N, C-alpha and C positions, 0 to 999 in steps of 0.2 A: 120394933120390922127383925126378922129371921136374917144371918146370915147367906143365907139363900135367896133372899125377895134380897138380897140388898148386892151380888155377885151379879142379878143378872144386870140388876143397872147399871152397874159397872162396868162392864161384863160385854154389854150393848152401846155406850159410854167410849170406855178405851177403844171399839172398833169399827165405831163412826171416826174416830178420830186418828187411829190408824190406817183409814182407807182416808184421808183425805175432807170426807166429810162434815163441814161445820153443821148443817143445821142437824142435822145427825147427834154428832155432838151435847149438843146442848137438849135435843130428843125429853131426855129426861130430866129434864133441870126445871126446879120450882121459880114458881114466876120470878122471885124474887132474890135468887141464884145469891150468895157472897162468894165471886171469883176468885181466890186468890195466886200467884203464882209469884212467888218469892222474885225479888229483885227485876220483877218486871215493869218500865217503865211507868204501867202508869194504876200502878198500888194494886192493894183489891177494887175488883169492880162489884155494883149491885143490879141482878138485875136481865134477862136472857141478851137483850138487845146488842148491851154489854160487853158478854160473854162468848157472844156471838163473835164479835168484830174480833174479836186475842185470837180466835178457830179461824176466823179467813186468813185473818195474818198468819198466820204459825200453818199453815199448808201451802202457803205460797215461801216460807223461807223452810221448814224441811220438813222429808217427805222419812217417815217411820218404817224401815227394814224391817225391824220385828224388836219385839219386845217381849219378853220374858216374865213370868213372874220368879220373885223371890220369899218373898216373905206376905201374907196375909193376917192381919188380928184387929175381929169382931169386934166390937163392943154396943154397949146401947147406939143403937141406932150412930153408928156408925162405925170408919174400918178403915185402918190402913193397911195401902197397899208398897210394899218396893216392891221393883222393877229393873230392871237391865235393859236399853233400849237403845238403838243400832242405823243411825238411819243415816241418811246426805241434808247437808246444807244446803239450800237451793236460792240461799237468800243471806242474812248474817241470824244469824243467838247473839247475845249476851253483848251488841252493837260491831260483831266483831264477823264483816265475811265473810260468808265458806264460800266459796267459788268451787262449788261441787262435790268437798270435803265430805268422807263416811266417817260418820266418829261412833263413840257408842259409851256412857254413862247412865251411870245409875238415877234415876228421877224414883219420890217417894209422894205418893198423896193419900193426903187427907181428907175424908170421903166423912159428910152429916147426910145425915136422911130424916125428913119431916116431908109426914102429907103419902110417902111412899113413892116420894118424888128426891131425888141427889138438891138436899138446904145451902147447902156448902162445898167448895174440893178447897182445897187448895194441895200446892204443888212447890217441891224443891228441890230438886236439880242441884248434880256433880255439879255447877258452873268452872269450881278448875281445872275438873278432868275437859269439860267440852271447851272452855280458853287455850290450854297446853293442847289439843289438838286440833284446834282451828288454827294458831297459829304457830305451832310449830311442823 
Protein backbone atom coordinates (compact mmCIF):
# COMPACT_ATOMS: atom_id res chain seq x y z
CA UNK A 1 0.00 0.00 0.00
CA UNK A 2 1.08 3.54 -0.57
CA UNK A 3 1.50 5.96 2.33
CA UNK A 4 -1.52 7.89 1.01
CA UNK A 5 -3.70 4.76 1.08
CA UNK A 6 -2.55 3.91 4.59
CA UNK A 7 -3.10 7.48 5.76
CA UNK A 8 -6.69 7.49 4.48
CA UNK A 9 -7.55 4.33 6.44
CA UNK A 10 -5.79 5.56 9.58
CA UNK A 11 -7.33 9.05 9.38
CA UNK A 12 -10.83 7.58 9.00
CA UNK A 13 -10.20 5.26 11.97
CA UNK A 14 -8.83 7.98 14.25
CA UNK A 15 -11.55 10.45 13.24
CA UNK A 16 -14.29 7.95 14.16
CA UNK A 17 -12.54 7.02 17.42
CA UNK A 18 -12.21 10.69 18.36
CA UNK A 19 -15.86 11.31 17.53
CA UNK A 20 -16.98 8.50 19.84
CA UNK A 21 -18.15 6.31 16.94
CA UNK A 22 -17.21 2.67 17.72
CA UNK A 23 -18.71 1.30 14.49
CA UNK A 24 -16.80 3.84 12.43
CA UNK A 25 -13.59 3.06 14.32
CA UNK A 26 -13.71 -0.56 13.10
CA UNK A 27 -15.13 0.15 9.63
CA UNK A 28 -11.72 -0.16 7.90
CA UNK A 29 -10.61 -3.25 9.81
CA UNK A 30 -10.19 -6.59 8.06
CA UNK A 31 -12.41 -9.39 9.42
CA UNK A 32 -9.59 -11.04 11.41
CA UNK A 33 -8.04 -7.83 12.76
CA UNK A 34 -5.53 -8.25 15.55
CA UNK A 35 -6.27 -5.46 18.02
CA UNK A 36 -3.70 -5.06 20.78
CA UNK A 37 -3.86 -2.24 23.32
CA UNK A 38 -0.80 -2.89 25.46
CA UNK A 39 -1.76 -3.22 29.11
CA UNK A 40 -5.48 -3.62 28.43
CA UNK A 41 -6.89 -6.43 30.61
CA UNK A 42 -8.08 -8.61 27.71
CA UNK A 43 -4.68 -8.59 26.04
CA UNK A 44 -4.65 -8.81 22.24
CA UNK A 45 -8.00 -9.72 20.65
CA UNK A 46 -8.86 -10.99 17.18
CA UNK A 47 -11.81 -10.09 14.97
CA UNK A 48 -14.05 -7.09 14.48
CA UNK A 49 -16.58 -8.01 17.23
CA UNK A 50 -13.83 -8.13 19.88
CA UNK A 51 -12.30 -4.84 18.69
CA UNK A 52 -15.76 -3.26 18.61
CA UNK A 53 -16.26 -4.23 22.27
CA UNK A 54 -13.05 -2.36 23.11
CA UNK A 55 -14.23 0.81 21.34
CA UNK A 56 -17.68 0.65 22.91
CA UNK A 57 -16.01 0.64 26.33
CA UNK A 58 -13.47 3.30 25.33
CA UNK A 59 -16.13 5.83 24.32
CA UNK A 60 -17.82 5.32 27.70
CA UNK A 61 -14.55 5.89 29.57
CA UNK A 62 -12.79 8.59 27.54
CA UNK A 63 -13.82 11.57 25.44
CA UNK A 64 -11.15 12.84 23.04
CA UNK A 65 -10.86 16.62 22.95
CA UNK A 66 -7.76 16.91 20.76
CA UNK A 67 -5.24 14.68 19.04
CA UNK A 68 -2.18 16.12 17.35
CA UNK A 69 0.15 14.16 15.09
CA UNK A 70 3.77 14.34 16.19
CA UNK A 71 5.48 11.80 13.91
CA UNK A 72 4.57 9.34 11.16
CA UNK A 73 6.71 6.55 9.74
CA UNK A 74 5.74 4.39 6.75
CA UNK A 75 7.01 0.96 5.72
CA UNK A 76 5.72 -1.69 3.34
CA UNK A 77 2.15 -2.37 4.51
CA UNK A 78 2.72 -0.70 7.90
CA UNK A 79 2.89 2.68 9.54
CA UNK A 80 3.70 4.04 12.98
CA UNK A 81 2.00 7.16 14.27
CA UNK A 82 2.88 9.10 17.40
CA UNK A 83 0.22 11.50 18.62
CA UNK A 84 -0.33 13.79 21.57
CA UNK A 85 -3.83 13.21 22.93
CA UNK A 86 -5.96 15.29 25.27
CA UNK A 87 -9.34 14.29 26.60
CA UNK A 88 -11.62 13.76 29.56
CA UNK A 89 -11.73 10.51 31.51
CA UNK A 90 -15.46 10.04 32.03
CA UNK A 91 -15.08 6.48 33.33
CA UNK A 92 -11.75 4.96 34.19
CA UNK A 93 -8.34 4.48 32.60
CA UNK A 94 -5.75 1.97 33.77
CA UNK A 95 -8.29 0.93 36.40
CA UNK A 96 -8.19 4.45 37.90
CA UNK A 97 -11.44 6.43 38.13
CA UNK A 98 -11.23 9.55 36.02
CA UNK A 99 -13.78 11.67 37.85
CA UNK A 100 -14.08 13.86 34.76
CA UNK A 101 -10.40 14.87 34.76
CA UNK A 102 -8.88 16.27 31.59
CA UNK A 103 -5.56 14.60 30.79
CA UNK A 104 -2.89 14.75 28.08
CA UNK A 105 -0.53 11.97 27.06
CA UNK A 106 1.45 10.59 24.15
CA UNK A 107 0.11 7.60 22.26
CA UNK A 108 1.79 5.41 19.66
CA UNK A 109 -0.18 3.41 17.08
CA UNK A 110 1.42 0.68 14.97
CA UNK A 111 -0.82 -0.24 12.03
CA UNK A 112 -0.40 -3.11 9.59
CA UNK A 113 -2.41 -3.47 6.38
CA UNK A 114 -3.64 -6.33 4.20
CA UNK A 115 -6.02 -6.41 1.25
CA UNK A 116 -6.63 -2.66 1.44
CA UNK A 117 -7.72 -2.71 5.09
CA UNK A 118 -6.20 -2.40 8.55
CA UNK A 119 -5.14 -5.89 9.62
CA UNK A 120 -3.44 -5.08 12.93
CA UNK A 121 -3.46 -2.22 15.37
CA UNK A 122 -1.05 -2.12 18.29
CA UNK A 123 -1.45 0.80 20.72
CA UNK A 124 1.03 2.04 23.32
CA UNK A 125 0.11 4.89 25.69
CA UNK A 126 2.20 6.81 28.20
CA UNK A 127 0.58 5.09 31.16
CA UNK A 128 2.85 6.81 33.69
CA UNK A 129 1.60 10.22 32.52
CA UNK A 130 -2.01 9.01 32.58
CA UNK A 131 -1.73 7.55 36.10
CA UNK A 132 0.08 10.63 37.45
CA UNK A 133 -2.64 12.95 36.17
CA UNK A 134 -5.50 10.77 37.42
CA UNK A 135 -4.05 10.32 40.90
CA UNK A 136 -2.46 13.74 41.36
